[in-house]
C-alpha positions, 0 to 999 in steps of 0.5 A: 482646569487641566481639562480646559487646558488640554481642550485648548491644546487640542484646539490649537493643534487642530488649527495648526494642522488645518493651517498647514494643510492649507499651506500645502494645498497652496504650494501644490496649486502653485507648482501645478500651475507652473506645469500647466499654465505657463507654456511648454515645459522641458525637463531632464530627469532620473527615474529609479524603480525600487523593490521595497526600498532597494534600488532595482533599475534606473533610467535617465531621460528628458520630457517635453510637456504642454498640459496633458501632452508630452514627449518622453525620451529615455535610453530605452523608449520613446513615447509621444502622447497628444492628449488622446493617442500614445505612440511608444517605440523601444530604442532600436526597435522597428515597431511603434505601438499605438494605444489610447491610455487612461489616466492611471496608465499615464501615471505609470508612463509619466510620473510628473502627473503625480504632481496633480494627483492631490486633486483626486481624493488625497490628504496632504501635509507639509514640512521643510527640508533641503535637497541638492543645496536648495531649501524645499517644501516637502509635501506628503500625500496619502489617500483619503479612501481605500483602493488608491493605487498609491499609499504615499507620495512625497513631492520636494518643491523648491521654495524659491521657484516652486519647481518640483525637484523630486517625486517619490511614490509608493505603490504595492510596497515598492517605491519609484523616485523621479529626480528632476535634474533641470526644469524650464517652462514658458516654451512654445512647443508645436503640436507635432512635438507630441505625435509620432513623426512617421517621416523620421522612421520610414521603416518602422511598422505601426501597430495599432492596439486601440 
């Protein structure tokens, strides 16, 4: 009788975990769709780099994004990406570098891409919490296979709007946190938003590193 009861408990626990995993996937799908299928996105953020769990550096900025294309502006650097080509210019510099980054490179530049990384060999689970006074889904991602760059990713998602509020990712024992302070979508962003405006920087040297 005890063995049968234990078997039933194990089956119930397994079903509960599977159902919760499906719920996490649905939440992630809805959030990812808001980033890619409802026009351009404009957001403000604060990014913090950690040494282990100790904060080391912090940067605030804004992002305009439409699909894979984006323009990121911080106090330190301006970055344009049109889906293939990237232009990067340090603030106060007289040089802009042109590269063609791969997807792993883009994650380093634009952590918002981590919202979609669950489609690339990750397990996920979900809990509920609050952040900045809002009820949230907290989705935890961890890799299915060895060799992944990221060992843990947590995404805090507003339960009411499905907007991402915070992304935390662990790589090589160190964390990066992207706090999303404002988020709006549905904008029409012209293609020029995502390319380097040479006419605005006539004295800047263009260095092609492709």
